[in-house]
N, CA, C and O atoms as CSV, one atom per row, in Angstrom:
chain,resi,resn,atom,element,x,y,z
A,1,UNK,N,N,12.418,73.580,7.361
A,1,UNK,CA,C,13.521,73.796,6.783
A,1,UNK,C,C,14.015,71.988,5.994
A,1,UNK,O,O,13.986,70.842,6.441
A,2,UNK,N,N,14.554,72.802,4.236
A,2,UNK,CA,C,14.071,71.499,3.746
A,2,UNK,C,C,15.630,71.038,3.339
A,2,UNK,O,O,15.801,70.172,2.481
A,3,UNK,N,N,16.661,71.632,3.966
A,3,UNK,CA,C,18.020,71.368,3.865
A,3,UNK,C,C,18.479,69.798,3.623
A,3,UNK,O,O,18.959,69.167,2.682
A,4,UNK,N,N,18.076,69.510,4.964
A,4,UNK,CA,C,17.712,68.090,5.200
A,4,UNK,C,C,17.788,66.695,4.093
A,4,UNK,O,O,18.464,65.674,4.220
A,5,UNK,N,N,16.883,67.060,3.043
A,5,UNK,CA,C,16.493,66.406,2.188
A,5,UNK,C,C,16.631,66.880,1.241
A,5,UNK,O,O,16.589,65.886,0.515
A,6,UNK,N,N,16.838,68.028,0.336
A,6,UNK,CA,C,16.311,68.928,-0.893
A,6,UNK,C,C,17.052,68.191,-2.049
A,6,UNK,O,O,16.640,67.987,-3.191
A,7,UNK,N,N,18.496,67.763,-1.366
A,7,UNK,CA,C,19.601,67.174,-2.611
A,7,UNK,C,C,18.822,65.757,-2.976
A,7,UNK,O,O,18.895,65.284,-4.110
A,8,UNK,N,N,18.169,65.206,-2.055
A,8,UNK,CA,C,17.565,63.906,-2.280
A,8,UNK,C,C,16.314,63.793,-3.069
A,8,UNK,O,O,16.061,62.839,-3.805
A,9,UNK,N,N,15.428,64.976,-2.845
A,9,UNK,CA,C,14.750,65.530,-3.751
A,9,UNK,C,C,14.992,65.586,-5.085
A,9,UNK,O,O,14.586,64.708,-5.847
A,10,UNK,N,N,15.742,66.727,-5.517
A,10,UNK,CA,C,16.275,67.241,-6.305
A,10,UNK,C,C,16.678,65.600,-7.241
A,10,UNK,O,O,16.260,65.267,-8.350
A,11,UNK,N,N,17.517,64.911,-6.403
A,11,UNK,CA,C,18.138,63.724,-7.598
A,11,UNK,C,C,16.732,62.672,-7.745
A,11,UNK,O,O,16.747,61.835,-8.648
A,12,UNK,N,N,15.614,62.758,-6.880
A,12,UNK,CA,C,14.751,61.591,-7.445
A,12,UNK,C,C,14.081,62.413,-8.132
A,12,UNK,O,O,13.186,61.632,-8.455
A,13,UNK,N,N,13.695,63.723,-8.792
A,13,UNK,CA,C,13.182,64.176,-9.848
A,13,UNK,C,C,13.531,63.659,-10.705
A,13,UNK,O,O,12.629,63.330,-11.474
A,14,UNK,N,N,15.095,63.231,-11.159
A,14,UNK,CA,C,15.302,62.810,-12.169
A,14,UNK,C,C,15.229,61.534,-12.761
A,14,UNK,O,O,15.595,61.243,-13.900
A,15,UNK,N,N,14.633,60.646,-11.744
A,15,UNK,CA,C,14.128,59.292,-11.704
A,15,UNK,C,C,12.737,59.119,-11.794
A,15,UNK,O,O,12.442,57.953,-11.530
A,16,UNK,N,N,11.653,59.903,-12.095
A,16,UNK,CA,C,10.562,59.956,-12.584
A,16,UNK,C,C,10.694,60.524,-14.168
A,16,UNK,O,O,11.415,61.363,-14.707
A,17,UNK,N,N,9.705,59.698,-14.592
A,17,UNK,CA,C,8.930,60.089,-16.284
A,17,UNK,C,C,8.018,60.680,-16.267
A,17,UNK,O,O,6.877,60.233,-16.148
A,18,UNK,N,N,8.462,62.232,-16.426
A,18,UNK,CA,C,7.590,63.346,-16.664
A,18,UNK,C,C,6.406,63.487,-17.686
A,18,UNK,O,O,6.867,63.254,-18.803
A,19,UNK,N,N,5.362,63.711,-17.739
A,19,UNK,CA,C,4.411,63.513,-18.509
A,19,UNK,C,C,3.953,64.960,-18.083
A,19,UNK,O,O,3.690,65.150,-16.895
A,20,UNK,N,N,3.810,66.323,-19.287
A,20,UNK,CA,C,4.737,66.324,-20.141
A,20,UNK,C,C,6.421,66.414,-19.304
A,20,UNK,O,O,6.681,66.439,-18.101
A,21,UNK,N,N,7.403,66.450,-20.594
A,21,UNK,CA,C,8.648,66.432,-20.025
A,21,UNK,C,C,9.083,67.647,-19.581
A,21,UNK,O,O,10.260,67.785,-19.247
A,22,UNK,N,N,8.212,68.655,-19.524
A,22,UNK,CA,C,9.044,70.217,-19.495
A,22,UNK,C,C,8.667,70.456,-17.619
A,22,UNK,O,O,9.152,71.331,-16.903
A,23,UNK,N,N,7.679,69.378,-17.211
A,23,UNK,CA,C,7.399,69.146,-16.076
A,23,UNK,C,C,8.557,69.206,-15.148
A,23,UNK,O,O,8.589,69.797,-14.069
A,24,UNK,N,N,9.713,68.367,-15.831
A,24,UNK,CA,C,10.666,68.154,-14.919
A,24,UNK,C,C,11.581,69.309,-14.619
A,24,UNK,O,O,11.978,69.542,-13.477
A,25,UNK,N,N,11.932,70.086,-15.760
A,25,UNK,CA,C,12.663,71.071,-15.070
A,25,UNK,C,C,12.101,71.960,-14.378
A,25,UNK,O,O,12.888,72.414,-13.548
A,26,UNK,N,N,10.740,72.581,-14.325
A,26,UNK,CA,C,9.742,72.990,-13.729
A,26,UNK,C,C,9.794,72.883,-12.311
A,26,UNK,O,O,9.871,73.783,-11.475
A,27,UNK,N,N,9.737,71.566,-12.156
A,27,UNK,CA,C,9.287,71.218,-10.131
A,27,UNK,C,C,11.164,71.049,-9.875
A,27,UNK,O,O,11.398,71.227,-8.680
A,28,UNK,N,N,12.176,70.828,-10.505
A,28,UNK,CA,C,13.562,71.109,-10.433
A,28,UNK,C,C,13.674,72.420,-10.103
A,28,UNK,O,O,14.280,72.573,-9.042
A,29,UNK,N,N,13.286,73.495,-10.662
A,29,UNK,CA,C,13.663,74.650,-10.117
A,29,UNK,C,C,12.756,74.943,-8.897
A,29,UNK,O,O,13.361,75.397,-7.925
A,30,UNK,N,N,11.179,74.740,-8.735
A,30,UNK,CA,C,10.725,75.033,-7.370
A,30,UNK,C,C,11.263,74.554,-6.144
A,30,UNK,O,O,11.435,75.231,-5.130
A,31,UNK,N,N,11.596,72.987,-6.338
A,31,UNK,CA,C,12.797,72.424,-5.100
A,31,UNK,C,C,13.568,72.678,-5.029
A,31,UNK,O,O,13.899,72.712,-3.843
A,32,UNK,N,N,14.696,73.120,-6.012
A,32,UNK,CA,C,15.818,73.880,-5.634
A,32,UNK,C,C,15.523,75.460,-4.779
A,32,UNK,O,O,16.140,75.919,-3.818
A,33,UNK,N,N,14.688,75.878,-5.319
A,33,UNK,CA,C,14.612,77.213,-4.929
A,33,UNK,C,C,13.572,77.870,-3.597
A,33,UNK,O,O,13.196,78.970,-3.191
A,34,UNK,N,N,13.420,76.494,-3.273
A,34,UNK,CA,C,12.927,76.522,-1.659
A,34,UNK,C,C,13.516,76.561,0.034
A,34,UNK,O,O,14.407,75.831,0.469
A,35,UNK,N,N,13.028,77.238,0.542
A,35,UNK,CA,C,13.853,77.313,1.768
A,35,UNK,C,C,12.774,76.462,2.993
A,35,UNK,O,O,13.258,75.902,3.977
A,36,UNK,N,N,11.691,76.490,2.787
A,36,UNK,CA,C,10.570,75.860,3.594
A,36,UNK,C,C,9.910,75.303,2.395
A,36,UNK,O,O,9.873,75.763,1.253
A,37,UNK,N,N,9.315,74.052,2.953
A,37,UNK,CA,C,8.445,73.252,1.996
A,37,UNK,C,C,7.482,72.108,2.989
A,37,UNK,O,O,7.870,71.338,3.868
A,38,UNK,N,N,6.017,72.371,2.418
A,38,UNK,CA,C,5.153,71.477,3.027
A,38,UNK,C,C,5.247,70.257,2.152
A,38,UNK,O,O,5.067,70.403,0.943
A,39,UNK,N,N,5.545,68.911,2.710
A,39,UNK,CA,C,5.474,68.021,2.008
A,39,UNK,C,C,4.410,66.669,2.035
A,39,UNK,O,O,4.685,65.586,1.520
A,40,UNK,N,N,3.390,66.924,2.609
A,40,UNK,CA,C,2.109,66.397,2.993
A,40,UNK,C,C,0.955,67.492,2.866
A,40,UNK,O,O,1.099,68.701,3.047
A,41,UNK,N,N,-0.063,66.913,2.563
A,41,UNK,CA,C,-1.433,67.385,2.855
A,41,UNK,C,C,-2.112,66.671,3.439
A,41,UNK,O,O,-2.281,65.539,2.985
A,42,UNK,N,N,-2.844,67.122,4.838
A,42,UNK,CA,C,-3.605,66.251,5.491
A,42,UNK,C,C,-4.957,67.389,5.745
A,42,UNK,O,O,-5.285,67.966,6.782
A,43,UNK,N,N,-5.484,67.437,4.556
A,43,UNK,CA,C,-7.093,68.143,4.488
A,43,UNK,C,C,-8.286,67.393,4.417
A,43,UNK,O,O,-8.274,66.177,4.225
A,44,UNK,N,N,-9.243,68.008,4.552
A,44,UNK,CA,C,-10.293,67.010,4.433
A,44,UNK,C,C,-11.057,67.500,3.496
A,44,UNK,O,O,-12.268,67.281,3.470
A,45,UNK,N,N,-10.239,68.446,2.345
A,45,UNK,CA,C,-10.705,68.285,0.796
A,45,UNK,C,C,-9.985,68.262,-0.073
A,45,UNK,O,O,-8.840,68.262,0.379
A,46,UNK,N,N,-9.992,68.245,-0.887
A,46,UNK,CA,C,-8.862,68.376,-2.256
A,46,UNK,C,C,-8.887,67.052,-3.139
A,46,UNK,O,O,-9.929,66.425,-3.329
A,47,UNK,N,N,-7.956,66.769,-3.535
A,47,UNK,CA,C,-8.175,65.839,-4.860
A,47,UNK,C,C,-7.678,64.773,-4.143
A,47,UNK,O,O,-6.564,64.980,-3.662
A,48,UNK,N,N,-8.301,63.404,-3.867
A,48,UNK,CA,C,-7.762,62.081,-2.948
A,48,UNK,C,C,-7.015,61.296,-3.897
A,48,UNK,O,O,-7.309,61.137,-5.082
A,49,UNK,N,N,-5.881,60.750,-3.194
A,49,UNK,CA,C,-5.120,59.472,-3.387
A,49,UNK,C,C,-5.717,58.659,-3.664
A,49,UNK,O,O,-6.233,58.219,-2.637
A,50,UNK,N,N,-6.114,57.924,-4.793
A,50,UNK,CA,C,-6.766,56.681,-4.580
A,50,UNK,C,C,-6.216,55.349,-4.199
A,50,UNK,O,O,-6.285,54.348,-4.912
A,51,UNK,N,N,-5.685,55.410,-3.063
A,51,UNK,CA,C,-5.402,54.040,-2.599
A,51,UNK,C,C,-6.145,53.465,-1.781
A,51,UNK,O,O,-7.042,54.137,-1.271
A,52,UNK,N,N,-6.021,52.305,-1.479
A,52,UNK,CA,C,-7.084,51.713,-0.258
A,52,UNK,C,C,-5.945,51.032,0.650
A,52,UNK,O,O,-4.776,50.967,0.268
A,53,UNK,N,N,-6.373,50.545,1.845
A,53,UNK,CA,C,-5.505,49.503,2.872
A,53,UNK,C,C,-6.163,48.468,3.345
A,53,UNK,O,O,-7.165,48.667,4.032
A,54,UNK,N,N,-5.806,47.418,3.118
A,54,UNK,CA,C,-6.471,46.129,3.874
A,54,UNK,C,C,-6.689,46.683,5.821
A,54,UNK,O,O,-5.891,47.357,6.472
A,55,UNK,N,N,-7.330,46.401,6.045
A,55,UNK,CA,C,-7.857,46.842,7.713
A,55,UNK,C,C,-7.251,45.470,8.254
A,55,UNK,O,O,-6.937,45.528,9.443
A,56,UNK,N,N,-7.060,44.452,7.731
A,56,UNK,CA,C,-6.697,43.466,8.696
A,56,UNK,C,C,-4.734,43.184,8.538
A,56,UNK,O,O,-3.968,42.930,9.468
A,57,UNK,N,N,-4.338,43.366,6.859
A,57,UNK,CA,C,-3.368,42.849,7.314
A,57,UNK,C,C,-2.285,44.059,6.731
A,57,UNK,O,O,-1.176,43.812,6.258
A,58,UNK,N,N,-2.898,45.447,6.888
A,58,UNK,CA,C,-2.016,46.736,5.959
A,58,UNK,C,C,-1.459,46.736,4.726
A,58,UNK,O,O,-0.787,47.739,4.482
A,59,UNK,N,N,-1.526,45.983,3.941
A,59,UNK,CA,C,-1.737,45.903,2.820
A,59,UNK,C,C,-2.192,47.173,1.735
A,59,UNK,O,O,-3.332,47.635,1.681
A,60,UNK,N,N,-1.090,47.602,0.933
A,60,UNK,CA,C,-1.431,48.851,-0.056
A,60,UNK,C,C,-2.545,48.371,-0.777
A,60,UNK,O,O,-2.506,47.169,-0.513
A,61,UNK,N,N,-3.392,48.526,-1.427
A,61,UNK,CA,C,-4.526,47.996,-2.516
A,61,UNK,C,C,-4.841,48.993,-3.417
A,61,UNK,O,O,-5.623,49.918,-3.196
A,62,UNK,N,N,-4.080,48.749,-4.674
A,62,UNK,CA,C,-3.681,50.159,-5.510
A,62,UNK,C,C,-3.794,48.923,-6.957
A,62,UNK,O,O,-3.089,47.917,-7.041
A,63,UNK,N,N,-4.850,49.342,-7.967
A,63,UNK,CA,C,-4.754,48.927,-9.574
A,63,UNK,C,C,-4.699,49.897,-10.154
A,63,UNK,O,O,-4.863,51.016,-9.669
A,64,UNK,N,N,-4.378,49.553,-11.685
A,64,UNK,CA,C,-5.136,50.356,-12.756
A,64,UNK,C,C,-6.338,50.368,-13.253
A,64,UNK,O,O,-6.818,51.343,-13.830
A,65,UNK,N,N,-7.058,49.025,-13.025
A,65,UNK,CA,C,-8.611,49.019,-12.864
A,65,UNK,C,C,-9.465,49.794,-11.892
A,65,UNK,O,O,-10.417,50.516,-12.186
A,66,UNK,N,N,-8.800,49.441,-10.232
A,66,UNK,CA,C,-9.777,50.638,-9.834
A,66,UNK,C,C,-9.373,51.490,-9.955
A,66,UNK,O,O,-10.330,52.181,-9.604
A,67,UNK,N,N,-8.173,52.580,-10.349
A,67,UNK,CA,C,-8.021,53.784,-10.676
A,67,UNK,C,C,-8.864,54.003,-11.674
A,67,UNK,O,O,-9.923,54.570,-11.406
A,68,UNK,N,N,-8.657,53.709,-12.674
A,68,UNK,CA,C,-10.092,53.454,-13.679
A,68,UNK,C,C,-11.353,53.411,-13.295
A,68,UNK,O,O,-12.092,54.081,-14.017
A,69,UNK,N,N,-11.941,52.786,-12.292
A,69,UNK,CA,C,-12.981,52.997,-12.211
A,69,UNK,C,C,-13.587,53.943,-11.237
A,69,UNK,O,O,-14.774,54.266,-11.255
A,70,UNK,N,N,-12.541,54.443,-10.233
A,70,UNK,CA,C,-12.264,55.903,-9.476
A,70,UNK,C,C,-12.782,56.962,-10.510
A,70,UNK,O,O,-13.768,57.655,-10.260
A,71,UNK,N,N,-12.034,57.066,-11.755
A,71,UNK,CA,C,-11.798,57.803,-12.508
A,71,UNK,C,C,-13.004,58.643,-13.543
A,71,UNK,O,O,-13.191,59.781,-13.972
A,72,UNK,N,N,-13.762,57.057,-13.630
A,72,UNK,CA,C,-14.892,57.031,-14.147
A,72,UNK,C,C,-16.131,57.947,-13.263
A,72,UNK,O,O,-16.770,58.915,-13.675
A,73,UNK,N,N,-16.206,57.288,-11.965
A,73,UNK,CA,C,-16.993,57.963,-11.146
A,73,UNK,C,C,-16.800,59.390,-10.808
A,73,UNK,O,O,-17.724,60.174,-10.594
A,74,UNK,N,N,-15.657,59.649,-10.777
A,74,UNK,CA,C,-15.067,61.071,-10.552
A,74,UNK,C,C,-15.367,62.063,-11.801
A,74,UNK,O,O,-15.627,63.263,-11.894
A,75,UNK,N,N,-15.230,61.151,-12.579
A,75,UNK,CA,C,-15.862,61.968,-14.027
A,75,UNK,C,C,-17.182,62.553,-14.003
A,75,UNK,O,O,-17.468,63.717,-14.284
A,76,UNK,N,N,-18.151,61.393,-13.546
A,76,UNK,CA,C,-19.645,61.863,-13.319
A,76,UNK,C,C,-19.664,62.656,-12.021
A,76,UNK,O,O,-20.221,63.742,-12.176
A,77,UNK,N,N,-19.215,62.432,-10.769
A,77,UNK,CA,C,-19.729,63.342,-9.402
A,77,UNK,C,C,-18.966,64.002,-8.882
A,77,UNK,O,O,-19.210,64.380,-7.736
A,78,UNK,N,N,-18.056,64.292,-9.373
A,78,UNK,CA,C,-16.508,64.976,-9.024
A,78,UNK,C,C,-15.557,64.159,-8.182
A,78,UNK,O,O,-15.732,62.943,-8.109
A,79,UNK,N,N,-14.491,64.786,-7.497
A,79,UNK,CA,C,-13.930,63.986,-6.317
A,79,UNK,C,C,-14.259,64.082,-5.344
A,79,UNK,O,O,-13.393,63.623,-4.600
A,80,UNK,N,N,-15.413,64.584,-4.600
A,80,UNK,CA,C,-15.839,64.557,-3.465
A,80,UNK,C,C,-16.851,63.338,-3.268
A,80,UNK,O,O,-17.566,63.128,-2.288
A,81,UNK,N,N,-16.699,62.333,-4.831
A,81,UNK,CA,C,-17.405,60.998,-4.597
A,81,UNK,C,C,-16.199,60.267,-3.952
A,81,UNK,O,O,-15.982,59.238,-4.592
A,82,UNK,N,N,-15.469,60.397,-3.079
A,82,UNK,CA,C,-14.332,59.820,-2.338
A,82,UNK,C,C,-14.751,59.650,-1.081
A,82,UNK,O,O,-14.780,58.644,-0.371
A,83,UNK,N,N,-15.195,61.190,-0.819
A,83,UNK,CA,C,-15.665,61.150,0.855
A,83,UNK,C,C,-17.229,60.484,0.837
A,83,UNK,O,O,-17.510,60.041,1.950
A,84,UNK,N,N,-18.091,60.345,0.041
A,84,UNK,CA,C,-19.093,59.993,-0.081
A,84,UNK,C,C,-19.622,58.733,-0.354
A,84,UNK,O,O,-20.834,58.524,-0.409
A,85,UNK,N,N,-18.538,57.660,-0.573
A,85,UNK,CA,C,-18.536,56.276,-1.135
A,85,UNK,C,C,-17.572,55.328,-0.268
A,85,UNK,O,O,-16.471,55.840,-0.067
A,86,UNK,N,N,-17.711,54.367,0.151
A,86,UNK,CA,C,-17.470,53.254,0.787
A,86,UNK,C,C,-16.668,52.746,-0.661
A,86,UNK,O,O,-17.200,52.775,-1.771
A,87,UNK,N,N,-15.305,52.289,-0.387
A,87,UNK,CA,C,-14.428,51.326,-1.325
A,87,UNK,C,C,-15.142,50.378,-2.229
A,87,UNK,O,O,-14.943,50.268,-3.438
A,88,UNK,N,N,-16.130,49.602,-1.394
A,88,UNK,CA,C,-16.836,48.658,-2.151
A,88,UNK,C,C,-17.480,49.477,-3.365
A,88,UNK,O,O,-17.273,49.334,-4.570
A,89,UNK,N,N,-18.299,50.351,-2.718
A,89,UNK,CA,C,-19.235,51.062,-3.750
A,89,UNK,C,C,-18.547,51.732,-5.200
A,89,UNK,O,O,-19.021,51.955,-6.314
A,90,UNK,N,N,-16.919,51.971,-4.471
A,90,UNK,CA,C,-16.444,52.624,-5.831
A,90,UNK,C,C,-15.551,52.056,-6.604
A,90,UNK,O,O,-14.931,52.651,-7.485
A,91,UNK,N,N,-15.407,50.620,-6.260
A,91,UNK,CA,C,-14.584,50.180,-7.191
A,91,UNK,C,C,-14.712,48.441,-6.905
A,91,UNK,O,O,-13.877,47.545,-7.026
A,92,UNK,N,N,-16.353,48.427,-6.412
A,92,UNK,CA,C,-16.658,46.743,-6.553
A,92,UNK,C,C,-15.914,45.765,-6.566
A,92,UNK,O,O,-15.131,45.681,-5.619
A,93,UNK,N,N,-15.893,45.074,-7.240
A,93,UNK,CA,C,-15.343,43.600,-6.859
A,93,UNK,C,C,-13.933,43.575,-6.699
A,93,UNK,O,O,-13.443,42.450,-6.607
A,94,UNK,N,N,-13.099,44.629,-6.639
A,94,UNK,CA,C,-11.924,44.604,-6.940
A,94,UNK,C,C,-11.638,45.209,-5.257
A,94,UNK,O,O,-10.447,45.355,-4.983
A,95,UNK,N,N,-12.641,45.555,-4.156
A,95,UNK,CA,C,-12.331,45.838,-3.086
A,95,UNK,C,C,-12.102,44.746,-2.262
A,95,UNK,O,O,-12.938,44.400,-1.428
A,96,UNK,N,N,-10.359,43.797,-2.521
A,96,UNK,CA,C,-10.485,42.328,-2.017
A,96,UNK,C,C,-9.542,42.651,-1.496
A,96,UNK,O,O,-8.993,43.179,-2.463
A,97,UNK,N,N,-8.851,42.772,-0.684
A,97,UNK,CA,C,-6.943,42.295,-0.186
A,97,UNK,C,C,-6.576,40.864,-1.148
A,97,UNK,O,O,-6.946,39.707,-0.945
A,98,UNK,N,N,-5.824,41.344,-2.117
A,98,UNK,CA,C,-5.279,39.845,-2.630
A,98,UNK,C,C,-4.159,39.461,-1.979
A,98,UNK,O,O,-3.410,38.759,-2.658
A,99,UNK,N,N,-3.747,39.741,-0.688
A,99,UNK,CA,C,-2.824,39.153,0.243
A,99,UNK,C,C,-3.543,37.815,1.107
A,99,UNK,O,O,-3.199,36.652,1.317
A,100,UNK,N,N,-4.809,38.719,1.502
A,100,UNK,CA,C,-5.517,38.136,2.823
A,100,UNK,C,C,-7.078,37.540,2.340
A,100,UNK,O,O,-7.780,36.639,2.801
A,101,UNK,N,N,-7.219,38.268,1.460
A,101,UNK,CA,C,-8.657,38.153,1.195
A,101,UNK,C,C,-9.841,38.470,1.657
A,101,UNK,O,O,-10.954,37.987,1.453
A,102,UNK,N,N,-9.242,39.870,2.701
A,102,UNK,CA,C,-10.678,41.153,3.449
A,102,UNK,C,C,-11.022,41.541,2.132
A,102,UNK,O,O,-10.479,41.684,1.037
A,103,UNK,N,N,-12.246,41.666,2.714
A,103,UNK,CA,C,-12.786,43.109,2.087
A,103,UNK,C,C,-13.142,44.296,2.738
A,103,UNK,O,O,-13.769,45.260,2.299
A,104,UNK,N,N,-12.518,44.040,4.158
A,104,UNK,CA,C,-12.311,45.287,4.820
A,104,UNK,C,C,-11.324,46.109,4.385
A,104,UNK,O,O,-10.176,45.666,4.358
A,105,UNK,N,N,-11.627,47.618,3.916
A,105,UNK,CA,C,-10.242,48.491,3.031
A,105,UNK,C,C,-11.176,49.834,3.863
A,105,UNK,O,O,-12.348,50.107,4.123
A,106,UNK,N,N,-9.689,50.462,4.073
A,106,UNK,CA,C,-9.876,51.797,4.430
A,106,UNK,C,C,-9.096,52.913,3.153
A,106,UNK,O,O,-8.014,52.836,2.571
A,107,UNK,N,N,-9.773,53.518,3.111
A,107,UNK,CA,C,-9.180,54.662,2.080
A,107,UNK,C,C,-7.982,55.669,2.425
A,107,UNK,O,O,-7.829,56.146,3.550
A,108,UNK,N,N,-7.073,55.964,1.230
A,108,UNK,CA,C,-6.075,56.772,1.922
A,108,UNK,C,C,-6.890,58.267,2.546
A,108,UNK,O,O,-7.987,58.584,2.085
A,109,UNK,N,N,-6.232,59.073,3.587
A,109,UNK,CA,C,-6.735,59.992,3.755
A,109,UNK,C,C,-5.694,61.495,3.268
A,109,UNK,O,O,-5.820,62.681,3.573
A,110,UNK,N,N,-5.040,61.032,2.712
A,110,UNK,CA,C,-4.410,62.169,2.185
A,110,UNK,C,C,-4.922,62.631,0.908
A,110,UNK,O,O,-5.777,62.041,0.248
A,111,UNK,N,N,-4.202,64.007,0.515
A,111,UNK,CA,C,-4.882,64.228,-0.189
A,111,UNK,C,C,-3.150,64.432,-1.843
A,111,UNK,O,O,-1.939,64.265,-1.695
A,112,UNK,N,N,-3.846,64.772,-2.949
A,112,UNK,CA,C,-2.560,65.303,-3.843
A,112,UNK,C,C,-2.259,66.629,-3.233
A,112,UNK,O,O,-2.917,67.274,-2.417
A,113,UNK,N,N,-0.847,66.959,-3.945
A,113,UNK,CA,C,-0.803,68.141,-3.337
A,113,UNK,C,C,-1.197,69.345,-4.171
A,113,UNK,O,O,-1.113,69.250,-5.396
A,114,UNK,N,N,-1.518,70.197,-3.748
A,114,UNK,CA,C,-2.579,71.592,-4.247
A,114,UNK,C,C,-2.204,71.415,-5.868
A,114,UNK,O,O,-3.117,71.524,-6.687
A,115,UNK,N,N,-1.043,71.179,-6.245
A,115,UNK,CA,C,-0.746,71.300,-8.094
A,115,UNK,C,C,-1.719,70.412,-8.669
A,115,UNK,O,O,-1.822,70.594,-9.882
A,116,UNK,N,N,-2.531,69.438,-8.175
A,116,UNK,CA,C,-3.383,68.560,-8.905
A,116,UNK,C,C,-4.895,68.906,-8.998
A,116,UNK,O,O,-5.833,68.443,-9.646
A,117,UNK,N,N,-4.723,70.143,-7.876
A,117,UNK,CA,C,-6.466,70.500,-7.235
A,117,UNK,C,C,-7.196,71.624,-8.772
A,117,UNK,O,O,-8.346,72.062,-8.725
């Protein structure tokens, strides 16, 4: 049941820049009208969230350059490339933690909501 956080979720919708703009009213009506709502996806298939984590200091590793490299890879091979390649193979020299210098990165395991599929 989503009653415990539905109002917060609807309020948060108004603090996001929506592209296209009509997406705001569409998602707002979907959130308002749902009694039950799966808020996360932990499947072993789907569109991955292009984020890495430092295995040593746990810092989140994300940048526009890294996402752009992953996008090019996905255009060539599809999103299953996420499961095929290591962080180093996907983003090359960007596969380093800027906080501690570690190159031991872990991939995000959750996927985008099915609306992105």
